[in-house]
All heavy atoms as an XYZ file, in Angstrom:
729
protein
N      51.744     99.447     36.852
C      50.832    100.310     36.137
C      50.809    101.618     36.961
O      50.562    101.660     38.113
C      49.509     99.725     35.963
C      48.575    100.518     35.090
S      46.895     99.859     34.839
C      47.194     98.480     33.840
N      50.977    102.789     36.232
C      50.962    104.027     36.883
C      49.561    104.467     37.262
O      48.548    103.890     36.798
C      51.507    105.123     36.029
O      50.677    105.392     34.883
N      49.476    105.412     38.171
C      48.183    105.932     38.668
C      47.325    106.469     37.493
O      46.124    106.316     37.477
N      47.981    107.191     36.590
C      47.300    107.834     35.507
C      46.656    106.745     34.580
O      45.506    106.879     34.222
C      48.215    108.767     34.725
O      48.800    109.706     35.586
C      47.448    109.420     33.601
N      47.456    105.749     34.249
C      46.969    104.667     33.397
C      45.833    103.926     34.079
O      44.827    103.534     33.436
C      48.080    103.683     33.042
N      45.913    103.691     35.373
C      44.810    103.070     36.141
C      43.531    103.891     36.072
O      42.461    103.341     35.876
C      45.273    102.792     37.537
C      44.351    101.987     38.386
C      44.189    100.555     37.852
C      44.827    101.952     39.858
N      43.684    105.227     36.225
C      42.501    106.063     36.164
C      41.876    106.088     34.816
O      40.621    106.028     34.602
C      42.799    107.455     36.573
C      43.231    107.627     38.052
S      41.945    106.902     39.153
C      40.670    108.142     38.982
N      42.695    106.113     33.758
C      42.195    106.045     32.362
C      41.478    104.755     32.107
O      40.334    104.694     31.508
C      43.306    106.311     31.371
C      42.868    105.958     29.945
C      43.852    107.718     31.463
N      41.949    103.652     32.604
C      41.394    102.352     32.466
C      40.053    102.324     33.249
O      39.052    101.790     32.668
C      42.294    101.255     32.949
C      41.812     99.825     32.874
C      41.560     99.467     31.448
C      42.798     98.843     33.541
N      39.998    102.873     34.419
C      38.775    102.859     35.222
C      37.698    103.706     34.455
O      36.521    103.322     34.426
C      39.039    103.439     36.597
N      38.116    104.857     33.929
C      37.114    105.694     33.198
C      36.647    104.975     31.922
O      35.479    105.028     31.567
C      37.739    107.021     32.851
C      37.940    107.980     34.042
C      38.727    109.180     33.575
C      36.541    108.441     34.531
N      37.510    104.237     31.239
C      37.140    103.507     30.037
C      36.108    102.419     30.421
O      35.105    102.232     29.734
C      38.360    102.935     29.388
N      36.373    101.684     31.483
C      35.462    100.678     31.903
C      34.120    101.253     32.332
O      33.041    100.705     31.954
C      36.035     99.818     33.025
C      35.072     98.847     33.673
C      37.299     98.996     32.519
N      34.119    102.344     33.010
C      32.917    103.015     33.477
C      32.114    103.483     32.249
O      30.866    103.359     32.176
N      32.764    104.087     31.313
C      32.138    104.562     30.078
C      31.465    103.413     29.328
O      30.376    103.528     28.858
C      33.114    105.339     29.216
O      33.653    106.389     29.927
C      32.433    105.852     27.959
N      32.167    102.383     29.192
C      31.646    101.161     28.483
C      30.457    100.648     29.217
O      29.440    100.249     28.604
C      32.739    100.140     28.329
C      32.242     98.900     27.592
C      31.983     98.953     26.212
C      31.934     97.766     28.254
C      31.502     97.899     25.506
C      31.428     96.630     27.566
C      31.235     96.725     26.188
O      30.753     95.635     25.520
N      30.520    100.572     30.545
C      29.362    100.069     31.332
C      28.161    100.996     31.135
O      27.022    100.420     31.054
C      29.811    100.018     32.855
N      28.346    102.314     31.166
C      27.168    103.168     30.923
C      26.586    102.948     29.555
O      25.379    102.960     29.367
C      27.605    104.617     31.077
C      27.420    105.136     32.435
C      28.544    105.526     33.165
C      26.193    105.291     33.026
C      28.402    106.029     34.451
C      26.051    105.765     34.289
C      27.194    106.181     35.007
N      27.393    102.730     28.513
C      26.934    102.467     27.168
C      26.216    101.102     27.134
O      25.286    100.956     26.306
C      28.061    102.581     26.168
C      28.618    104.010     26.016
C      29.691    104.089     25.022
N      29.248    103.743     23.693
C      28.760    104.524     22.790
N      28.654    105.851     23.104
N      28.383    104.114     21.617
N      26.617    100.167     27.894
C      26.070     98.818     27.834
C      24.740     98.729     28.577
O      23.901     97.949     28.211
C      27.065     97.819     28.448
C      26.729     96.352     28.393
C      26.706     95.930     26.922
C      27.744     95.554     29.187
N      24.584     99.585     29.620
C      23.325     99.539     30.429
C      22.101     99.822     29.592
O      21.072     99.107     29.834
C      23.471    100.528     31.606
C      22.105    100.751     32.248
C      24.413     99.998     32.619
N      22.128    100.714     28.649
C      20.938    101.059     27.879
C      20.398     99.878     27.081
O      19.213     99.504     27.327
N      21.184     99.266     26.254
C      20.658     98.050     25.539
C      20.276     96.902     26.446
O      19.312     96.181     26.163
C      21.759     97.634     24.588
C      22.562     98.929     24.416
C      22.476     99.650     25.669
N      21.061     96.708     27.478
C      20.790     95.548     28.354
C      19.451     95.729     29.116
O      18.650     94.801     29.266
C      21.940     95.330     29.388
C      21.577     94.423     30.460
C      23.192     94.842     28.604
N      19.161     96.906     29.591
C      17.946     97.178     30.384
C      16.762     97.596     29.575
O      15.683     97.780     30.085
C      18.239     98.204     31.415
C      19.224     97.783     32.594
C      19.324     98.866     33.572
C      18.718     96.544     33.246
N      16.931     97.759     28.213
C      15.837     98.187     27.410
C      14.678     97.203     27.455
O      14.846     95.977     27.232
C      16.287     98.379     25.962
C      15.226     98.807     25.046
N      14.716    100.059     25.066
C      14.536     98.203     24.050
C      13.752    100.225     24.165
N      13.631     99.052     23.515
N      13.515     97.661     27.813
C      12.359     96.839     27.926
C      12.194     96.172     29.290
O      11.115     95.615     29.574
N      13.202     96.191     30.113
C      13.112     95.540     31.414
C      12.708     96.546     32.512
O      12.162     96.181     33.562
C      14.479     94.881     31.799
C      14.788     93.729     30.940
C      16.052     93.148     31.359
N      16.383     92.046     30.387
C      17.538     91.393     30.507
N      18.329     91.545     31.510
N      17.789     90.442     29.669
N      13.102     97.784     32.316
C      12.793     98.818     33.332
C      11.818     99.835     32.684
O      12.116    100.343     31.616
C      14.074     99.491     33.700
C      13.798    100.672     34.666
C      15.093     98.568     34.334
N      10.727    100.077     33.370
C       9.708    101.031     32.929
C       9.781    102.276     33.787
O       9.588    102.168     35.012
C       8.352    100.381     32.967
C       7.254    101.255     32.379
C       7.433    101.468     30.890
O       7.883    100.528     30.221
O       6.992    102.547     30.422
N      10.119    103.417     33.201
C      10.188    104.620     33.938
C       8.824    105.303     33.969
O       8.144    105.346     32.918
C      11.205    105.566     33.347
C      12.663    105.134     33.286
C      13.542    106.099     32.570
C      13.172    104.934     34.721
N       8.541    105.857     35.128
C       7.208    106.682     35.192
C       7.308    107.905     34.311
O       8.410    108.387     33.985
C       7.106    107.062     36.660
C       8.054    106.119     37.412
C       9.115    105.732     36.423
N       6.200    108.382     33.906
C       6.100    109.552     33.010
C       6.797    110.736     33.634
O       7.496    111.554     32.960
C       4.691    109.924     32.609
C       4.084    108.874     31.658
O       4.881    108.206     30.966
O       2.849    108.749     31.615
N       6.630    110.950     34.905
C       7.224    112.103     35.602
C       8.771    112.018     35.544
O       9.416    113.034     35.364
C       6.763    112.142     37.072
C       7.374    113.203     37.948
C       6.748    114.514     37.579
N       7.305    115.542     38.455
C       7.556    116.774     38.077
N       7.204    117.189     36.924
N       8.016    117.649     38.932
N       9.312    110.861     35.684
C      10.778    110.693     35.599
C      11.255    110.985     34.199
O      12.294    111.663     34.001
C      11.170    109.240     36.064
C      12.670    109.013     35.834
C      10.844    109.055     37.542
N      10.514    110.552     33.190
C      10.899    110.837     31.800
C      10.871    112.368     31.531
O      11.822    112.863     30.909
C       9.962    110.177     30.869
C      10.068    108.696     30.819
C       9.105    108.090     29.855
N       9.152    106.604     30.010
C       9.105    105.761     28.982
N       9.081    106.242     27.778
N       9.159    104.507     29.232
N       9.879    113.037     32.062
C       9.846    114.526     31.882
C      11.040    115.136     32.594
O      11.651    116.064     32.026
C       8.501    115.081     32.412
C       8.551    116.564     32.558
C       7.341    114.608     31.581
N      11.344    114.707     33.826
C      12.443    115.272     34.523
C      13.804    115.026     33.874
O      14.681    115.835     33.814
C      12.477    114.813     35.957
C      11.358    115.343     36.894
C      11.409    114.617     38.220
C      11.526    116.829     37.083
N      13.935    113.812     33.327
C      15.191    113.488     32.599
C      15.302    114.351     31.310
O      16.428    114.778     31.019
C      15.252    112.011     32.261
C      15.507    111.039     33.425
C      15.349    109.581     32.943
C      16.869    111.275     34.029
N      14.269    114.536     30.669
C      14.271    115.378     29.476
C      14.688    116.829     29.785
O      15.474    117.454     29.147
C      12.976    115.341     28.734
O      12.930    116.113     27.634
N      14.046    117.373     30.850
C      14.299    118.719     31.321
C      15.740    118.827     31.745
O      16.485    119.792     31.521
C      13.396    119.146     32.403
N      16.243    117.760     32.503
C      17.625    117.796     32.975
C      18.655    117.858     31.874
O      19.685    118.507     31.874
N      18.338    117.078     30.767
C      19.252    117.095     29.590
C      19.315    118.492     28.983
O      20.391    118.950     28.591
C      18.746    116.076     28.585
N      18.166    119.157     28.844
C      18.117    120.506     28.327
C      18.893    121.456     29.167
O      19.642    122.289     28.678
C      16.653    121.016     28.124
C      16.607    122.408     27.763
C      15.930    120.158     27.080
N      18.727    121.372     30.470
C      19.487    122.201     31.376
C      20.902    122.037     31.272
O      21.733    123.071     31.264
C      18.960    121.984     32.861
C      19.873    122.684     33.831
C      17.559    122.494     33.069
N      21.392    120.770     31.221
C      22.850    120.537     31.026
C      23.377    121.119     29.714
O      24.486    121.681     29.711
C      23.125    119.059     31.106
C      23.083    118.401     32.544
C      23.171    116.903     32.418
C      24.135    119.051     33.400
N      22.584    120.973     28.656
C      23.060    121.518     27.368
C      23.161    123.007     27.428
O      24.053    123.658     26.845
C      22.163    121.010     26.245
C      22.335    119.573     25.865
C      21.278    119.121     24.849
C      23.751    119.328     25.279
N      22.175    123.682     28.057
C      22.211    125.136     28.130
C      23.360    125.567     28.996
O      23.983    126.554     28.639
C      20.823    125.629     28.656
C      20.940    127.132     29.008
C      19.753    125.444     27.650
N      23.645    124.871     30.064
C      24.758    125.249     30.944
C      26.096    125.100     30.139
O      27.009    125.942     30.231
C      24.792    124.375     32.189
N      26.180    124.029     29.339
C      27.410    123.835     28.556
C      27.549    124.958     27.534
O      28.618    125.529     27.307
C      27.371    122.454     27.879
C      28.521    122.118     26.959
C      29.824    122.064     27.791
C      28.273    120.786     26.248
N      26.369    125.317     26.851
C      26.417    126.413     25.913
C      26.788    127.674     26.562
O      27.645    128.440     26.017
C      25.051    126.509     25.275
C      24.839    127.698     24.336
C      25.557    127.416     23.017
C      23.400    127.940     24.074
N      26.287    127.955     27.726
C      26.561    129.245     28.381
C      28.049    129.339     28.808
O      28.678    130.382     28.551
C      25.690    129.425     29.630
N      28.563    128.277     29.369
C      29.991    128.321     29.768
C      30.908    128.447     28.591
O      31.923    129.128     28.572
C      30.390    127.118     30.679
O      30.104    125.940     29.932
C      29.624    127.120     31.938
N      30.558    127.721     27.504
C      31.393    127.796     26.341
C      31.311    129.105     25.585
O      32.271    129.579     24.983
N      30.140    129.742     25.607
C      29.953    131.002     24.922
C      30.380    132.203     25.707
O      30.764    133.222     25.090
C      28.431    131.181     24.591
N      30.326    132.150     27.005
C      30.617    133.343     27.792
C      31.968    133.434     28.436
O      32.354    134.459     28.903
C      29.490    133.482     28.880
C      28.062    133.616     28.362
C      27.064    133.663     29.496
C      27.964    134.915     27.504
N      32.617    132.310     28.575
C      33.876    132.279     29.309
C      35.038    131.739     28.413
O      34.831    130.905     27.561
C      33.794    131.416     30.560
O      33.544    130.039     30.184
C      32.743    131.924     31.523
N      36.236    132.228     28.731
C      37.423    131.715     28.131
C      38.524    131.852     29.179
O      38.846    132.986     29.603
C      37.821    132.549     26.901
C      39.006    131.972     26.142
C      39.260    132.807     24.886
O      38.381    133.212     24.232
O      40.460    132.925     24.555
N      39.048    130.719     29.604
C      40.135    130.756     30.594
C      39.605    131.277     31.969
O      40.319    131.892     32.716
N      38.334    131.020     32.234
C      37.765    131.436     33.550
C      37.338    132.908     33.604
O      36.878    133.379     34.601
N      37.431    133.621     32.522
C      37.070    135.032     32.489
C      36.056    135.219     31.326
O      35.886    134.358     30.441
C      38.309    135.921     32.200
C      39.311    135.871     33.399
C      40.462    136.734     33.077
O      40.504    137.455     32.073
O      41.377    136.733     33.923
N      35.399    136.364     31.351
C      34.402    136.731     30.297
C      35.087    136.726     28.978
O      36.175    137.382     28.840
C      33.789    138.099     30.640
C      32.741    138.525     29.683
C      31.590    137.749     29.483
C      32.898    139.660     28.949
C      30.643    138.194     28.577
C      31.977    140.103     27.985
C      30.816    139.319     27.836
N      34.518    136.150     27.989
C      35.105    135.984     26.649
C      34.946    137.209     25.765
O      35.603    137.277     24.702
C      34.523    134.801     25.905
N      34.224    138.218     26.134
C      33.981    139.384     25.283
C      32.601    139.265     24.682
O      31.878    138.295     24.884
N      32.171    140.277     23.969
C      30.822    140.356     23.453
C      30.644    139.689     22.127
O      29.513    139.348     21.729
C      30.360    141.832     23.382
C      30.191    142.382     24.772
C      31.007    143.258     25.417
C      29.145    142.081     25.627
N      30.510    143.533     26.709
C      29.402    142.862     26.847
C      28.011    141.275     25.632
C      28.582    142.755     27.984
C      27.151    141.195     26.714
C      27.485    141.967     27.911
N      31.735    139.538     21.335
C      31.571    139.000     19.988
C      31.158    137.574     19.974
O      30.298    137.121     19.271
C      32.906    139.141     19.250
N      31.728    136.736     20.911
C      31.358    135.349     20.958
C      29.905    135.089     21.375
O      29.231    134.332     20.683
C      32.306    134.570     21.856
C      32.070    133.065     21.788
C      32.874    132.311     22.809
N      34.304    132.389     22.526
C      35.172    131.840     23.331
N      34.835    131.094     24.358
N      36.463    131.997     23.082
N      29.427    135.732     22.430
C      27.959    135.522     22.771
C      27.055    135.986     21.655
O      26.027    135.426     21.436
C      27.796    136.332     24.051
C      29.130    136.503     24.641
C      30.086    136.436     23.483
N      27.424    137.111     21.016
C      26.616    137.559     19.893
C      26.602    136.554     18.746
O      25.543    136.320     18.140
C      27.167    138.923     19.413
N      27.700    135.934     18.431
C      27.787    134.899     17.406
C      26.923    133.713     17.755
O      26.225    133.133     16.935
N      27.042    133.295     18.982
C      26.194    132.190     19.502
C      24.692    132.578     19.382
O      23.857    131.717     19.013
C      26.611    131.787     20.980
C      25.602    130.829     21.561
C      27.940    131.229     20.994
N      24.335    133.775     19.730
C      22.921    134.225     19.611
C      22.502    134.164     18.147
O      21.347    133.713     17.908
C      22.781    135.621     20.191
N      23.302    134.599     17.268
C      22.945    134.591     15.823
C      22.727    133.117     15.431
O      21.790    132.774     14.697
C      24.054    135.231     14.989
C      23.875    134.889     13.509
C      24.024    136.723     15.219
N      23.616    132.244     15.869
C      23.487    130.824     15.551
C      22.240    130.222     16.176
O      21.555    129.441     15.503
N      21.936    130.620     17.329
C      20.719    130.149     18.027
C      19.446    130.560     17.300
O      18.508    129.806     17.120
N      19.428    131.813     16.809
C      18.335    132.307     16.060
C      18.140    131.598     14.808
O      17.022    131.202     14.386
C      18.379    133.892     15.876
C      17.375    134.345     14.868
C      18.223    134.582     17.177
N      19.237    131.427     14.062
C      19.209    130.651     12.808
C      18.735    129.271     13.018
O      17.937    128.688     12.224
C      20.572    130.673     12.135
C      20.955    132.061     11.577
C      22.424    131.962     11.081
C      20.075    132.438     10.376
N      19.190    128.604     14.039
C      18.734    127.196     14.355
C      17.256    127.182     14.721
O      16.494    126.284     14.377
C      19.597    126.609     15.513
N      16.836    128.182     15.490
C      15.420    128.289     15.859
C      14.549    128.465     14.644
O      13.435    127.973     14.588
C      15.257    129.387     16.900
C      13.853    129.698     17.280
C      12.988    128.774     17.890
C      13.163    130.905     17.208
N      11.831    129.396     18.129
C      11.883    130.695     17.732
C      13.506    132.173     16.699
C      10.936    131.712     17.809
C      12.555    133.182     16.785
C      11.300    132.915     17.328
N      15.098    129.209     13.650
C      14.305    129.386     12.351
C      14.430    128.199     11.460
O      14.052    128.301     10.292
C      14.809    130.673     11.709
C      14.683    131.923     12.561
C      13.313    132.486     12.609
N      12.950    132.807     11.270
C      11.729    133.214     10.955
N      10.862    133.380     11.886
N      11.451    133.469      9.732
N      15.104    127.121     11.911
C      15.261    125.908     11.187
C      16.135    126.088      9.903
O      15.778    125.455      8.867
C      13.970    125.245     10.895
C      13.169    124.923     12.123
C      11.969    123.973     11.779
N      11.157    123.759     12.914
C      11.322    122.815     13.795
N      12.334    122.006     13.720
N      10.469    122.680     14.804
N      17.133    126.871     10.038
C      18.092    126.988      8.921
C      18.901    125.750      8.859
O      19.156    125.061      9.860
C      18.988    128.278      9.102
N      19.460    125.397      7.670
C      20.340    124.213      7.628
C      21.606    124.408      8.489
O      22.018    125.538      8.789
C      20.775    124.222      6.136
C      19.751    125.003      5.402
C      19.239    125.975      6.412
N      22.141    123.309      8.952
C      23.247    123.350      9.896
C      24.419    124.147      9.404
O      25.021    124.931     10.161
C      23.680    121.903     10.235
C      24.846    121.799     11.196
C      24.660    122.092     12.515
C      26.117    121.490     10.782
C      25.644    122.010     13.454
C      27.145    121.398     11.621
C      26.953    121.670     12.971
N      24.799    124.024      8.120
C      25.887    124.730      7.553
C      25.622    126.218      7.680
O      26.530    127.056      7.956
C      26.158    124.312      6.127
C      27.211    125.145      5.489
C      26.549    122.837      6.069
N      24.404    126.682      7.418
C      24.036    128.110      7.455
C      24.151    128.571      8.914
O      24.657    129.678      9.168
C      22.599    128.329      6.881
C      22.174    129.726      7.155
C      22.581    127.958      5.434
N      23.770    127.765      9.836
C      23.829    128.157     11.260
C      25.294    128.356     11.674
O      25.640    129.366     12.251
C      23.210    127.028     12.171
C      23.450    127.348     13.640
C      21.681    126.989     11.947
N      26.134    127.409     11.345
C      27.587    127.531     11.684
C      28.233    128.687     11.040
O      28.879    129.512     11.674
C      28.307    126.196     11.385
C      29.801    126.360     11.601
C      27.724    125.086     12.250
N      28.006    128.872      9.714
C      28.617    129.984      8.976
C      28.097    131.298      9.457
O      28.799    132.233      9.537
C      28.463    129.716      7.486
C      29.231    128.564      6.875
C      28.900    128.463      5.404
C      30.693    128.758      7.065
N      26.818    131.351      9.727
C      26.202    132.584     10.235
C      26.746    133.022     11.554
O      27.107    134.216     11.790
N      26.899    132.061     12.450
C      27.492    132.383     13.784
C      28.952    132.803     13.672
O      29.390    133.783     14.298
C      27.361    131.149     14.668
N      29.726    132.103     12.802
C      31.100    132.441     12.617
C      31.268    133.786     11.951
O      32.118    134.618     12.283
C      31.779    131.321     11.782
N      30.399    134.080     10.947
C      30.502    135.323     10.312
C      30.160    136.525     11.186
O      30.775    137.586     11.190
C      29.566    135.374      9.055
N      29.132    136.321     12.055
C      28.750    137.381     12.973
C      29.870    137.632     13.985
O      30.229    138.842     14.260
C      27.479    137.014     13.726
N      30.459    136.570     14.501
C      31.574    136.779     15.438
C      32.775    137.417     14.742
O      33.338    138.350     15.281
C      32.015    135.381     16.035
O      30.870    134.795     16.628
C      33.071    135.543     17.035
N      33.098    136.965     13.586
C      34.254    137.574     12.864
C      33.989    139.015     12.514
O      34.944    139.818     12.619
C      34.550    136.724     11.500
N      32.795    139.361     12.061
C      32.537    140.751     11.748
C      32.636    141.631     12.979
O      33.179    142.774     12.908
C      31.101    140.843     11.169
N      32.070    141.180     14.149
C      32.246    142.017     15.353
C      33.630    142.155     15.744
O      34.103    143.243     16.190
C      31.372    141.331     16.466
C      29.896    141.521     16.307
C      29.135    140.662     17.329
C      29.503    143.001     16.444
N      34.460    141.074     15.688
C      35.874    141.164     16.040
C      36.631    142.056     15.088
O      37.545    142.785     15.504
C      36.485    139.794     16.166
C      35.968    139.023     17.352
C      36.762    137.755     17.579
N      36.263    137.126     18.881
C      36.392    135.888     19.140
N      36.926    135.076     18.248
N      35.922    135.448     20.312
N      36.283    142.030     13.792
C      36.959    142.894     12.795
C      36.612    144.356     13.094
O      37.371    145.247     12.848
C      36.518    142.544     11.418
N      35.403    144.597     13.676
C      34.983    145.946     14.000
C      35.595    146.430     15.280
O      35.363    147.556     15.746
C      33.426    145.971     14.031
N      36.346    145.513     16.018
C      36.989    145.937     17.189
C      36.285    145.561     18.454
O      36.707    145.931     19.557
N      35.173    144.827     18.377
C      34.483    144.338     19.575
C      35.255    143.100     20.117
O      35.459    142.197     19.352
C      32.984    143.978     19.219
C      32.301    143.462     20.427
C      32.273    145.141     18.676
N      35.555    143.131     21.368
C      36.364    142.028     21.933
C      35.539    140.743     22.040
O      34.419    140.716     22.142
C      36.760    142.524     23.318
C      35.866    143.570     23.706
C      35.331    144.162     22.382
């Protein structure tokens, strides 16, 4: 078995183990309220970091102003509780309009 196949197999087993831990430990482990708050905040921080890197960078460099503006439009629409389709189309339309206007 090649090294790559072995690594893929190890990642698959690890992923399955993580997915199995939740149902197996449900009800057996009680987390303190402080830990729950920290886990919730950590999830938000990770999602914001993912959003920032996806919106601001492309190939390790700044992606230009059109993409972050489109993400901002989508964020405002989501914050205003617009339907998901409206959020996606609004963000795409804002980005496309800015790029058509010559904004990188």
